[in-house]
C-alpha positions as CSV (number, residue, x, y, z in Angstrom):
1,M,65.7,101.5,165.1
2,R,67.1,103.7,162.7
3,S,65.4,101.5,159.6
4,I,62.3,101.7,161.2
5,T,62.5,105.5,161.4
6,I,63.4,106.1,158.1
7,L,60.4,103.3,157.0
8,F,58.3,105.8,159.0
9,L,59.1,108.9,157.8
10,V,58.9,107.8,154.2
11,L,55.0,106.3,155.1
12,L,54.2,109.4,156.5
13,A,55.3,112.4,154.0
14,A,52.3,115.0,154.3
15,C,51.7,119.1,153.7
16,A,50.2,122.7,154.5
17,S,50.6,126.8,154.6
18,Q,48.3,130.0,154.9
19,Q,46.3,131.8,152.3
20,E,43.3,132.4,150.1
21,L,42.3,129.3,148.6
22,A,43.6,128.2,145.4
23,P,43.9,125.2,143.4
24,T,46.8,122.8,143.9
25,T,47.4,119.6,141.6
26,P,46.9,116.2,142.9
27,Q,50.3,114.3,142.7
28,E,51.5,111.1,144.1
29,P,53.4,111.8,147.7
30,G,57.3,112.5,146.9
31,S,56.9,114.8,143.9
32,T,58.0,118.1,143.5
33,Q,56.6,120.6,146.1
34,A,55.8,124.0,145.5
35,A,57.9,127.0,147.0
36,P,57.4,127.0,150.7
37,T,55.1,130.4,151.7
38,T,56.3,133.2,154.5
39,P,55.7,131.6,158.1
40,T,53.4,133.6,160.2
41,T,55.1,132.3,163.6
42,T,57.2,134.5,165.5
43,T,60.3,134.0,168.2
44,P,59.0,134.4,171.8
45,K,60.7,137.1,174.1
46,P,61.5,136.8,177.5
47,S,58.7,138.2,179.2
48,S,59.6,141.1,181.4
49,T,57.2,140.6,184.6
50,S,57.0,137.6,186.9
51,I,53.6,136.3,186.7
52,P,52.0,134.7,189.2
53,G,50.7,131.1,189.0
54,T,49.7,127.4,190.9
55,I,52.4,125.2,191.5
56,A,51.6,121.3,191.3
57,G,51.2,120.2,195.1
58,S,51.7,123.2,196.6
59,T,50.1,127.0,197.5
60,T,49.8,129.9,194.7
61,T,53.3,131.4,194.6
62,L,54.7,134.0,192.6
63,L,57.1,132.6,189.6
64,A,60.1,134.6,188.4
65,P,59.6,135.8,184.7
66,L,59.3,133.1,182.2
67,Q,62.7,133.2,179.7
68,G,61.6,130.4,177.5
69,L,60.9,126.8,177.4
70,A,63.0,123.7,177.2
71,Y,63.3,120.1,177.0
72,E,64.1,117.6,180.0
73,R,64.6,114.4,178.3
74,I,62.9,111.5,180.3
75,A,63.9,108.2,178.9
76,D,65.0,106.5,175.9
77,F,61.9,104.1,174.1
78,P,61.5,102.0,171.2
79,F,59.1,104.2,169.2
80,P,56.7,105.9,171.8
81,V,53.8,107.3,170.4
82,Q,51.5,108.8,172.9
83,M,51.7,109.5,177.0
84,T,48.1,110.0,178.9
85,A,47.2,110.0,182.5
86,L,44.0,110.7,184.5
87,P,44.2,114.1,186.3
88,G,45.6,114.3,189.7
89,S,47.1,110.9,189.0
90,E,50.9,110.3,189.9
91,L,51.2,107.5,187.6
92,S,51.3,108.1,183.6
93,Y,51.0,105.5,180.8
94,I,53.3,105.5,177.7
95,A,52.5,103.4,174.6
96,T,55.1,102.4,172.1
97,K,54.3,101.7,168.5
98,N,55.5,98.1,169.2
99,G,52.5,97.1,171.3
100,Q,53.4,97.7,174.8
101,V,52.6,100.1,177.7
102,W,54.9,101.2,180.3
103,V,54.1,103.2,183.7
104,Y,55.7,106.5,184.7
105,D,55.6,107.6,188.1
106,G,57.2,111.1,187.5
107,K,60.7,109.8,188.7
108,A,61.4,106.8,186.5
109,V,59.8,104.7,183.7
110,S,58.7,101.0,184.6
111,E,61.2,98.2,184.4
112,S,58.5,95.9,182.5
113,P,55.6,97.0,180.6
114,A,51.9,97.3,182.4
115,L,50.9,96.1,179.0
116,D,52.3,93.8,176.1
117,I,50.1,93.3,173.4
118,S,52.7,93.2,170.7
119,S,51.7,89.5,169.8
120,L,48.6,90.9,168.4
121,V,49.8,94.3,166.8
122,R,51.2,94.8,163.4
123,D,53.9,97.4,163.9
124,A,55.4,98.1,160.2
125,G,55.4,101.6,158.6
126,E,52.5,103.5,160.0
127,Q,50.8,100.3,161.5
128,G,51.3,99.6,165.4
129,L,49.6,100.5,168.6
130,L,48.8,103.9,167.6
131,S,47.1,105.3,170.8
132,I,45.6,104.6,174.4
133,A,42.8,106.0,176.4
134,L,41.6,106.0,180.4
135,H,38.8,106.0,181.2
136,P,37.8,109.2,183.4
137,G,34.9,107.8,185.5
138,D,36.3,104.3,185.9
139,E,40.0,104.0,186.5
140,S,39.8,100.2,186.2
141,R,39.0,100.6,182.3
142,F,41.9,101.0,179.6
143,F,41.5,101.5,175.7
144,A,44.0,100.8,172.7
145,H,43.7,101.3,169.2
146,Y,46.0,99.2,167.3
147,S,47.0,97.2,163.6
148,A,46.0,93.7,163.9
149,S,48.2,91.0,162.3
150,D,46.1,91.3,159.4
151,G,45.8,95.2,159.3
152,D,42.6,95.5,160.6
153,T,42.0,98.5,162.6
154,V,41.3,97.5,166.4
155,V,40.0,99.3,169.2
156,S,39.7,97.4,172.0
157,E,39.0,97.7,175.8
158,F,41.0,96.4,178.8
159,T,41.2,95.8,182.5
160,F,44.0,96.8,184.9
161,V,44.6,94.3,187.6
162,S,46.6,97.0,189.4
163,P,47.7,100.4,188.8
164,T,50.8,99.0,187.0
165,E,49.4,95.6,185.4
166,I,46.8,95.7,182.3
167,D,45.5,92.2,182.1
168,A,46.5,91.5,178.3
169,N,43.5,88.7,178.2
170,S,40.9,90.8,179.4
171,E,40.2,92.2,175.7
172,E,36.7,93.3,174.8
173,V,37.0,94.3,170.9
174,L,34.8,97.9,170.6
175,L,35.8,98.1,166.8
176,R,37.0,96.0,163.8
177,L,37.5,97.7,160.5
178,D,39.1,96.4,157.3
179,Q,41.5,98.7,155.9
180,P,41.9,98.8,152.1
181,A,45.8,100.0,152.5
182,R,48.5,100.2,155.1
183,N,48.7,103.9,155.6
184,H,46.5,106.4,156.7
185,N,45.3,104.4,159.8
186,G,44.7,107.2,161.9
187,G,45.9,107.0,165.4
188,M,44.3,108.8,168.7
189,V,41.8,107.6,171.0
190,V,40.1,109.3,173.6
191,V,37.1,108.9,176.3
192,D,35.5,112.2,176.9
193,A,34.2,113.6,180.0
194,A,30.7,112.2,179.3
195,G,32.1,108.2,179.0
196,D,32.6,108.2,175.1
197,L,35.2,107.1,173.1
198,Y,36.4,108.8,170.3
199,V,38.7,107.3,167.3
200,G,40.6,109.1,164.3
201,L,40.7,106.9,161.1
202,G,42.3,107.9,158.1
203,D,40.8,107.4,154.6
204,G,41.9,104.5,153.8
205,G,45.0,105.5,152.0
206,G,46.7,105.0,149.1
207,A,46.8,108.7,147.2
208,N,44.5,111.2,146.2
209,D,41.8,109.9,148.5
210,Q,41.6,106.9,145.8
211,F,39.0,104.7,147.7
212,R,36.7,108.1,148.0
213,N,35.9,107.8,151.5
214,G,36.5,111.6,152.6
215,Q,33.4,112.5,151.7
216,N,31.3,109.4,152.2
217,T,29.0,109.4,155.0
218,G,28.3,105.6,154.4
219,T,31.9,104.5,155.9
220,L,33.8,105.1,159.2
221,L,37.0,105.8,157.5
222,G,38.0,109.5,156.9
223,G,36.9,110.6,160.0
224,L,36.4,111.2,163.9
225,V,34.2,107.9,164.9
226,K,32.2,107.8,168.1
227,I,32.3,104.7,169.9
228,P,29.4,105.1,172.9
229,L,30.5,103.0,175.7
230,D,28.2,100.9,178.2
231,S,25.4,101.0,175.7
232,D,23.9,99.5,172.6
233,Q,24.4,102.0,170.2
234,E,26.8,100.9,167.2
235,P,30.1,103.2,166.4
236,F,29.1,106.0,163.8
237,L,30.8,108.4,162.2
238,W,30.8,111.6,164.1
239,Q,32.7,114.1,161.9
240,Y,34.8,113.5,158.4
241,G,36.2,115.0,155.7
242,L,39.8,114.1,157.0
243,R,42.7,112.6,155.4
244,N,44.6,111.1,158.1
245,P,43.8,112.7,161.4
246,W,47.0,111.1,163.5
247,R,45.9,113.1,166.9
248,F,43.2,115.5,167.9
249,W,42.5,117.0,171.3
250,F,39.6,118.2,173.4
251,D,39.7,121.3,174.9
252,G,36.1,122.5,176.7
253,D,33.8,122.5,174.0
254,S,36.2,122.6,170.9
255,I,38.1,120.0,169.2
256,Y,41.5,120.6,167.7
257,V,42.1,118.3,164.7
258,A,45.8,117.8,163.2
259,D,45.4,116.4,159.8
260,V,48.3,115.1,157.8
261,G,48.3,116.4,154.2
262,Q,49.6,115.1,150.5
263,N,51.4,117.3,148.4
264,S,51.6,120.5,149.7
265,F,49.7,121.3,153.0
266,E,49.7,120.2,156.6
267,E,46.7,121.7,158.7
268,V,44.9,122.0,162.2
269,S,41.4,123.0,162.1
270,V,39.1,123.9,165.5
271,A,35.0,123.2,165.5
272,I,33.1,122.9,168.0
273,N,32.6,119.7,169.6
274,G,29.6,118.4,167.6
275,R,28.5,115.9,164.7
276,D,28.6,116.2,160.9
277,V,31.5,118.6,160.6
278,N,32.9,118.4,157.2
279,Y,36.9,119.1,157.3
280,G,36.9,119.1,153.4
281,W,39.3,116.4,152.2
282,P,39.7,115.7,149.3
283,I,37.9,118.9,148.1
284,T,40.7,121.0,150.3
285,E,44.0,120.7,151.1
286,G,44.7,123.0,153.9
287,L,43.0,126.4,152.7
288,H,43.8,125.2,148.9
289,C,41.7,123.7,146.3
290,F,42.8,119.7,146.2
291,R,40.5,119.0,143.1
292,P,40.3,121.2,140.2
293,A,38.8,124.3,140.7
294,S,35.6,123.5,139.1
295,D,35.0,121.2,141.8
296,C,35.9,123.3,144.6
297,D,33.1,124.3,146.6
298,T,34.1,124.9,150.1
299,T,30.3,125.7,150.9
300,G,29.8,124.5,155.0
301,L,33.2,123.0,155.2
302,T,35.1,123.7,158.6
303,L,38.6,125.3,157.2
304,P,41.7,125.1,159.2
305,V,42.5,128.0,161.2
306,I,46.7,126.9,160.7
307,E,48.3,125.7,157.4
308,V,51.9,124.9,157.3
309,G,53.5,124.6,153.7
310,H,55.9,121.5,152.7
311,G,59.3,123.5,153.4
312,D,58.6,125.3,155.9
313,A,61.4,124.1,158.3
314,G,61.3,120.4,156.4
315,T,57.6,119.9,157.5
316,C,56.3,116.9,155.7
317,S,53.9,115.3,158.5
318,I,52.2,117.3,160.9
319,T,52.3,115.6,164.7
320,G,49.4,117.2,166.4
321,G,49.3,118.0,170.3
322,I,47.6,119.2,173.2
323,V,46.3,122.6,174.3
324,Y,48.2,123.4,177.7
325,R,46.2,123.5,180.6
326,G,49.3,122.9,183.3
327,A,50.0,124.8,186.5
328,Q,53.9,125.0,186.1
329,I,53.8,127.3,182.9
330,P,50.6,129.3,183.5
331,E,52.0,132.0,180.2
332,I,50.9,129.5,178.0
333,D,47.7,128.3,179.4
334,G,45.4,128.1,176.3
335,H,48.1,127.7,173.4
336,Y,47.8,124.1,171.2
337,F,51.0,123.2,170.5
338,Y,52.0,120.7,167.6
339,S,55.0,119.5,165.4
340,D,55.8,117.8,162.4
341,L,57.6,114.1,162.0
342,C,60.1,115.7,159.7
343,G,60.7,119.3,161.2
344,G,60.6,118.3,164.5
345,Y,60.4,122.0,165.8
346,L,57.6,123.3,168.4
347,R,55.0,125.7,167.9
348,S,51.7,126.9,169.0
349,F,48.6,129.1,168.9
350,R,46.2,130.5,171.0
351,F,42.2,129.9,169.4
352,D,39.8,132.8,170.1
353,G,36.9,131.3,169.0
354,A,37.9,133.0,165.0
355,A,41.3,132.4,164.2
356,A,44.8,131.1,165.7
357,V,46.6,134.1,167.7
358,D,49.7,134.5,169.2
359,Q,51.2,132.2,166.7
360,T,54.8,131.3,168.2
361,D,57.9,129.2,167.1
362,W,59.6,128.0,170.5
363,T,62.5,125.8,168.3
364,S,64.9,128.4,169.0
365,Q,64.5,127.7,172.7
366,V,64.2,123.9,172.7
367,G,66.0,123.0,169.8
368,V,64.8,120.0,167.4
369,P,64.9,116.6,169.3
370,G,64.1,114.5,166.5
371,S,61.4,113.4,164.6
372,V,58.3,114.3,166.8
373,V,55.3,111.7,166.5
374,G,53.8,112.4,169.9
375,F,52.5,114.5,172.8
376,G,51.3,113.6,175.9
377,I,50.2,115.3,179.4
378,D,50.7,114.2,183.1
379,G,48.0,114.0,186.2
380,A,49.1,117.5,186.7
381,G,48.4,118.2,182.8
382,E,52.4,119.4,182.2
383,M,53.2,118.8,178.6
384,Y,55.4,116.0,177.3
385,V,57.1,115.6,173.5
386,A,57.6,112.2,172.0
387,T,60.1,111.3,169.2
388,T,60.8,108.2,167.7
389,E,63.2,107.1,170.2
390,E,63.0,109.4,173.2
391,L,60.1,110.9,175.8
392,F,60.6,114.7,176.8
393,K,58.7,117.1,179.3
394,V,58.6,120.6,178.2
395,V,59.7,122.7,181.2
396,S,60.0,126.6,181.8
397,V,63.4,128.4,181.7
398,R,63.2,131.3,184.2
399,G,65.2,134.3,185.8
């Protein structure tokens, strides 16, 4: 397990921080980094008043003052990458990188996987079972994004036999795409409320956008791809200019995209849910010019609302998260949470429509649980954090 973790850490190295556009020099990953900028986050203070909120499964009640957040350990896993559930469901599904999907009922994890496609999956470095999704309008449908044995990106649909069993033989391949390198496979797959599927794909790998896919709208690589379900329309590039969008998140009309950087900066961008958004890679990395300044025209680009510099608390590869909309901790409603593979911290901000506000670092309260690789929610919208070895629930501390 430790050897897998170390390999994954090396292969996923990334970057970010916050200031006006300034040139950075392209370098190979692992080269000397620039000095980190001063963090803009703050440490949360205990709330002084009780705040009313709705607790799942009960009537509205007055909550004790929020003192902070904490991690509640759920289970050990062989590299969990994501947890997801349909709203209101008592069952959640946990994907592990080796190609298995497990069921969690809020108390215990299933003794055997609901789906095992490990024989189809290449589990090496950044490759593996990368994400899963459920269909909000049809509980019989299940979706997975994985690396095939030959390294191809595959997005497939499977069918539930029962709530705790998914038929591995029911696979219908929706997208199969050749990958020119073994890194920058992207990851997330999501089905939106309208019943369309979205998948994040990296720029093809290597370094410095060597395959020139970041600004190439003629390829599906380097962007978010829309796969219209139940229609004859082919998958198409929906948003672009991304290096390695390991995770993204829909919240109302907004989409939050955490893009893994290269030399110096990691980033989170927020855009209105729509087509042809250009996030700037490789013109920019974070809020900085990646290409020479003479080639750095940022006209029309959607620049990040948050950047985190390498060297800031060990940052190397951003792990994008979720916007919290659960009921148990109403004080953090609307906060987008994120972490980092190397830093393992827990940070959040709210997007006010123009900028990231209420930036908060919760790490002093929750601690560093390990190498954070994913987030998730249960049927009540409560938040979970996955490391390379464990799954944790984020809970409130009140008093």
